[in-house]
C-alpha positions, 0 to 999 in steps of 0.5 A: 575144501582141500584143507578140510579133506586133508584135516579129515584124513589126518583125523582118521589116521590119528583115530586108527592109530589110537584104536590100534594102541588101545587094542594092543593094550587090551590084548596084552592086559587080557593075556597077562592078567586075565588068562595068566598066559606066561611062564615063571622061572622057579628055583628050589633048594638042591643037595649037590651030593645027591643030584646035579644042581645049579650053583651061583657059589652061594646056594644050590638049586634046581630050576623049573619052568611053569605057567602062571595059571598052573601055579595060580591054580595048583600052588598058591605059595610058589615057594612050596618046593613039594608042590613044584615037584608034584607039578613036575611029576604030573607034567605041569612044570618042566625041570630045566637042564642045568647045562642048557639054561645057565645064566651069567655067574652060574655053574653046574655041580656034579654029585661025583665031585662032592663024593670025591671031595672035589666040590666047594667047601663043605663046612657051610651047609646048603641051607645056610648058603641058601639063606645067605643068598636070599 
């Protein structure tokens, strides 16, 4: 009798754990694939002579953060730079500050450095650098 009671408790425990795992998987699936409730880091080309850009020594770009659902509804092509800029102007995407969100190997540029000729070698155009980095 006691063995049967132990086995029954073990079975209930295993069932409870399995239900929790299934619930967690279902919630995550709903959140990420149905509601698209996560953010995406986007980057678009930037001219370092005009504005502050992030550089990884190969290309110059600006970083934006936008919700996946916003991108899905407004910019089917996440590579469309004008669409991303429009999202930012409407308050649906956030332009990330250069200094705060640097990753390893990245640095910020300053337009005054390029005007004064202190920037990196300008013999290669920004678009060529970007294509090389892709």
